[in-house]
C-alpha positions as CSV (number, residue, x, y, z in Angstrom):
1,M,3.7,0.6,-31.6
2,Q,3.6,0.0,-27.8
3,P,2.7,-3.6,-26.5
4,I,-0.8,-3.7,-25.3
5,N,0.1,-5.9,-22.2
6,I,-0.3,-2.5,-20.1
7,P,1.3,-3.4,-16.8
8,I,0.7,-2.4,-13.1
9,I,3.6,-1.5,-11.0
10,A,3.4,-1.2,-7.1
11,V,6.0,0.0,-4.6
12,I,6.3,-1.2,-1.1
13,G,8.2,-0.8,1.9
14,S,8.1,0.0,5.9
15,D,7.4,3.5,6.8
16,G,10.8,5.2,6.4
17,S,11.8,3.3,3.2
18,G,11.3,6.0,1.2
19,K,7.9,5.0,-0.4
20,S,6.4,8.6,-1.6
21,T,9.5,9.9,-2.7
22,V,10.3,7.1,-4.8
23,C,6.9,7.2,-6.4
24,E,7.3,10.6,-7.3
25,H,10.6,10.3,-8.9
26,L,9.2,6.7,-10.7
27,I,6.3,8.7,-12.3
28,N,8.3,10.7,-14.4
29,C,10.4,7.2,-15.3
30,V,7.3,5.5,-16.1
31,Q,5.5,8.5,-18.3
32,K,8.6,7.8,-20.7
33,Y,7.1,4.5,-21.9
34,G,3.8,5.8,-22.2
35,P,0.5,7.5,-20.3
36,A,0.8,6.8,-16.7
37,V,-0.8,7.4,-13.7
38,R,0.3,7.3,-9.7
39,I,-2.3,6.0,-7.2
40,H,-2.1,5.7,-3.6
41,L,-3.4,2.4,-2.5
42,G,-2.8,2.9,1.3
43,K,-5.2,3.0,3.8
44,Q,-4.0,7.1,4.9
45,A,-5.2,6.4,8.3
46,G,-2.5,8.7,9.7
47,N,-3.8,11.6,7.7
48,V,-7.5,11.0,8.8
49,E,-6.1,11.0,12.3
50,R,-4.8,14.2,11.5
51,A,-7.6,15.6,9.8
52,V,-10.6,14.4,12.6
53,V,-9.1,15.6,15.6
54,K,-8.9,19.3,14.1
55,L,-12.9,18.9,13.8
56,P,-15.1,21.1,16.0
57,L,-17.0,19.8,19.0
58,M,-16.7,15.5,18.0
59,G,-13.1,15.8,17.0
60,K,-11.6,14.2,20.5
61,A,-14.1,12.0,20.6
62,L,-13.9,10.5,16.7
63,N,-10.2,10.7,17.2
64,K,-10.1,8.2,20.4
65,T,-12.3,6.0,18.3
66,I,-10.0,5.6,15.4
67,K,-7.3,5.2,18.3
68,H,-8.6,2.5,19.4
69,N,-9.2,0.5,16.1
70,K,-5.8,-1.3,16.7
71,V,-7.5,-4.9,17.1
72,K,-5.2,-7.0,15.2
73,S,-3.6,-8.6,17.7
74,A,-7.2,-8.8,19.7
75,K,-9.1,-11.5,21.1
76,K,-12.1,-10.5,20.1
77,L,-13.9,-8.5,17.8
78,P,-14.2,-4.7,18.1
79,G,-17.6,-3.0,19.1
80,P,-19.9,-1.6,16.4
81,V,-18.7,1.9,16.2
82,P,-15.0,1.0,15.5
83,A,-15.7,-1.7,13.3
84,L,-17.6,0.7,11.0
85,V,-14.9,3.2,11.5
86,I,-12.5,0.2,10.2
87,M,-14.8,-0.5,7.3
88,S,-14.9,3.3,6.4
89,F,-11.0,3.0,5.7
90,V,-11.8,-0.4,4.0
91,F,-14.4,1.7,1.3
92,R,-12.2,4.3,0.8
93,R,-9.5,2.0,-0.2
94,L,-12.0,-0.1,-2.7
95,L,-12.9,3.2,-4.3
96,R,-9.1,4.2,-4.8
97,F,-8.7,0.5,-6.1
98,R,-11.4,0.9,-8.5
99,R,-10.4,4.1,-9.7
100,M,-7.0,2.3,-10.2
101,L,-8.5,-0.5,-12.7
102,A,-10.7,2.3,-14.2
103,C,-7.6,4.1,-15.4
104,H,-5.9,0.5,-16.1
105,R,-8.7,-0.2,-18.4
106,H,-8.1,3.1,-20.4
107,G,-4.8,2.5,-21.2
108,L,-2.8,4.1,-18.5
109,I,0.3,2.7,-17.0
110,V,-0.2,2.4,-13.4
111,L,2.2,3.2,-10.7
112,A,0.6,2.1,-7.5
113,D,2.2,3.9,-4.0
114,R,1.3,0.4,-1.7
115,Y,-0.8,-2.4,-2.8
116,P,-3.6,-4.5,-0.9
117,Q,-2.2,-8.1,0.3
118,I,-4.0,-11.0,1.6
119,Q,-0.9,-13.3,2.3
120,I,-0.4,-12.1,5.9
121,P,-3.5,-10.9,7.9
122,G,-2.7,-7.8,10.4
123,A,0.3,-6.8,8.3
124,Y,0.2,-3.2,6.9
125,D,-1.9,-3.0,3.6
126,G,-3.7,-6.1,4.8
127,T,-6.9,-6.8,6.7
128,V,-7.3,-5.3,10.1
129,F,-9.9,-7.4,11.5
130,P,-8.6,-10.4,13.6
131,A,-9.3,-13.9,12.3
132,N,-10.9,-16.4,14.0
133,V,-12.4,-14.3,17.2
134,T,-15.8,-13.8,18.6
135,G,-17.9,-10.9,18.3
136,S,-21.6,-9.7,17.6
137,R,-23.1,-10.9,14.1
138,F,-23.0,-7.5,12.9
139,V,-19.1,-7.0,13.3
140,L,-18.8,-10.4,12.0
141,W,-20.3,-9.6,9.0
142,L,-17.9,-6.6,8.6
143,A,-15.2,-8.7,9.1
144,G,-16.2,-10.9,6.3
145,L,-16.8,-8.4,4.0
146,E,-13.7,-6.7,4.7
147,R,-11.9,-10.3,3.9
148,S,-13.9,-10.4,0.7
149,S,-12.8,-7.0,-0.4
150,F,-9.2,-7.7,-0.1
151,S,-9.4,-10.9,-1.6
152,W,-11.1,-9.4,-4.6
153,M,-8.2,-6.3,-4.7
154,A,-5.4,-8.8,-4.2
155,N,-6.7,-11.2,-7.0
156,H,-5.7,-8.0,-9.6
157,K,-2.3,-8.7,-8.8
158,P,0.5,-6.3,-9.9
159,D,2.9,-7.4,-12.5
160,L,5.8,-6.1,-11.0
161,V,6.2,-5.1,-7.2
162,I,9.6,-3.1,-6.0
163,K,10.3,-3.5,-2.8
164,L,12.0,-1.2,-0.4
165,N,14.1,-2.8,2.3
166,V,15.2,-0.9,5.0
167,D,17.2,-1.1,8.8
168,L,15.1,-0.8,11.7
169,D,17.5,2.0,13.2
170,V,17.5,4.1,9.7
171,A,13.6,4.0,9.6
172,C,13.5,5.0,13.1
173,A,15.7,7.7,12.2
174,R,13.7,8.9,9.1
175,K,10.3,8.4,11.1
176,P,11.0,9.6,14.6
177,D,7.5,9.8,15.2
178,H,6.6,6.4,14.5
179,R,6.4,3.6,17.2
180,R,9.8,1.7,16.8
181,E,7.9,-2.1,17.5
182,A,5.3,-1.1,14.6
183,L,8.3,-0.4,12.3
184,A,10.2,-3.6,12.9
185,K,6.8,-5.6,12.4
186,K,6.8,-4.3,8.7
187,I,10.3,-4.3,7.9
188,A,10.0,-8.0,9.1
189,I,7.0,-8.4,6.7
190,T,8.4,-6.8,3.8
191,P,10.5,-9.8,2.4
192,Q,8.0,-12.3,3.4
193,L,5.2,-10.9,0.6
194,T,5.3,-12.2,-2.6
195,F,1.8,-11.0,-4.5
196,D,0.7,-14.6,-5.6
197,G,3.8,-14.8,-8.4
198,S,4.2,-11.4,-9.3
199,Q,7.7,-10.3,-10.5
200,L,9.7,-9.2,-7.5
201,V,12.7,-6.7,-7.2
202,D,14.3,-6.1,-4.1
203,I,16.3,-2.7,-3.6
204,D,18.4,-1.3,-0.6
205,A,16.5,1.6,0.6
206,N,19.4,2.4,3.4
207,K,21.4,3.6,0.6
208,P,21.8,7.7,-0.1
209,L,18.5,8.8,-1.8
210,D,20.4,9.4,-4.9
211,E,21.2,5.6,-5.4
212,V,17.9,4.2,-4.1
213,L,16.3,6.2,-6.8
214,I,18.9,5.0,-9.7
215,D,18.3,1.6,-8.4
216,A,14.1,1.8,-8.5
217,E,14.6,3.7,-12.1
218,K,16.9,0.9,-13.4
219,A,14.3,-1.7,-12.0
220,I,11.9,0.1,-14.1
221,T,13.6,0.2,-17.1
222,S,15.0,-3.1,-17.1
223,F,11.1,-4.5,-16.2
224,M,9.5,-1.8,-19.2
225,E,12.2,-3.0,-22.0
226,A,11.4,-6.6,-21.0
227,R,7.7,-6.3,-21.5
228,G,8.5,-4.8,-25.0
229,Y,8.2,-0.9,-24.0
230,R,10.4,1.5,-25.9
231,C,11.3,4.6,-24.5
232,I,9.1,7.4,-25.9
233,E,12.0,10.0,-25.7
234,N,14.2,7.6,-27.9
235,S,11.3,6.6,-30.7
C-alpha cells in the first residue's frame, strides 16, 4: 500500500541546463512509484512569440508588443497594452497551475518542469512587473494582481526541488540563440532559490547527459523511498 502524502516534484535550472530532457526521463522514473503527470509551469513566452509572429496582418505588431515586455528593471510600469500582454502569460500560468493542483488532488504524483517563485522578483519563473515604481492606476492594479497570483502559487510549495546547475559557457554552447547576459543572470540566481524550505537537491548539469540523468534518477529514488514509496515494478 502506497503512502497518502503524494509529492510535488519540481525541476528548475537555467536555459541550457537540460530541464526538458531531464523531465522527459524522470516522468518514467516517477511513474514507477504510482500514477504521475508532468506539467510545464513556465511562461513559455518564447513559444508564444514564435507563434505570434506567424499570424497574418497583426503578427509583426503583436510580436513587437511582446518584445517590449522586458520591464523587469524599468523605472516605471509599462503602458496598458504591454501590461495586458504580461498578464496574459500570468493567466496562462495560473490555468496550468490549477490543472496541476487538480491532478494532485486526484492522487497523481506531480513532476513540474519549472515552478513559480516569489523569493527573487524579476527572476525567471517569478513576477515580471517591477516593484515600487510609478504607473497608471490600471497597470498598478494589474501589477498587484500578478503579485497576489504568484504569492498564491508559491504558497503551494513543492516537496522536492531538483536544481540543475550549469556553467555559463556550457549553457551558451547549448543555447547559442540565447543572450549570454540573460543566461548569466539565471545561472547566478538558481542556487539562491529555496522555495520556502522545500527539500533541495543540486545536480551538476555540466556533466554528460547520461550522468545527469543517472544523478536525477537517484535523487528521485532516494526521495520517494524516504517518503515510504515502493517501486511498483518491485512490488
